[in-house]
C-alpha positions as CSV (number, residue, x, y, z in Angstrom):
1,M,96.8,88.2,90.2
2,A,97.9,84.5,91.3
3,S,99.2,84.3,94.8
4,A,100.9,81.0,96.1
5,G,102.2,80.0,99.8
6,W,102.0,77.7,102.8
7,G,99.9,80.1,105.1
8,R,96.8,79.5,106.7
9,T,93.8,78.4,104.5
10,V,91.4,79.8,107.4
11,G,91.8,83.0,109.7
12,G,93.3,81.6,113.0
13,G,93.9,77.9,111.4
14,S,97.3,76.0,110.9
15,A,99.4,76.2,108.1
16,A,98.8,74.5,105.0
17,D,100.5,71.1,104.3
18,N,100.7,71.5,100.4
19,L,101.3,74.5,98.4
20,Q,98.3,76.5,97.9
21,E,97.3,78.8,95.0
22,A,94.4,81.4,94.7
23,M,93.6,84.1,91.8
24,L,93.1,87.4,93.5
25,P,91.4,90.3,92.1
26,V,93.6,93.5,91.9
27,A,92.2,96.3,94.2
28,E,92.7,100.2,93.7
29,H,95.3,101.4,96.6
30,S,92.6,103.4,98.3
31,A,90.8,100.3,99.0
32,C,94.1,98.6,100.4
33,N,94.7,101.8,102.8
34,R,90.9,101.7,103.9
35,V,91.5,97.9,105.1
36,N,95.4,97.7,105.9
37,G,96.4,101.4,106.4
38,V,96.2,101.3,110.0
39,I,98.4,98.3,110.0
40,L,101.1,99.0,107.4
41,P,101.0,102.2,105.1
42,V,100.7,101.5,101.5
43,D,103.2,102.2,99.4
44,V,101.8,102.7,96.1
45,T,105.5,102.7,94.2
46,S,106.3,99.3,95.5
47,M,102.9,97.3,96.5
48,V,100.0,95.9,94.3
49,C,97.0,95.4,96.4
50,A,95.1,92.3,95.9
51,G,92.4,90.4,97.6
52,G,88.7,90.4,98.2
53,Q,85.8,88.0,97.3
54,G,86.6,85.9,100.3
55,K,90.2,85.2,99.0
56,G,93.3,86.7,100.4
57,G,97.2,85.9,100.2
58,C,100.1,85.6,102.4
59,Q,98.4,85.0,105.9
60,V,101.0,84.3,108.2
61,N,103.4,83.1,105.3
62,K,106.7,84.5,105.1
63,A,107.2,82.4,101.9
64,C,104.3,84.2,99.9
65,Y,104.7,85.0,96.1
66,S,102.3,86.7,94.0
67,V,102.4,87.0,90.2
68,R,100.9,89.6,87.9
69,K,100.9,89.2,84.3
C-alpha cells in the first residue's frame, strides 16, 4: 500500500517540507487492534491497517492519503 503526505518523518520531529511517500505492508486487523486499539478502535468495515517494518503513515498529518491496488 502506498501512503503519502506531509507528516513527520521521525517521531516527535517537524512536518516534512516536501511530499513524502512510503510503501507500507498491509497488516491484519488483529495486529492493528493490539497496537492501536487502546487509542482508536479498529473498524474492520471501513479501515485498512498498514505499517510496520519501521514504516508508518499519517503521523500528525491531516492530509494523508493511502492507495491500495
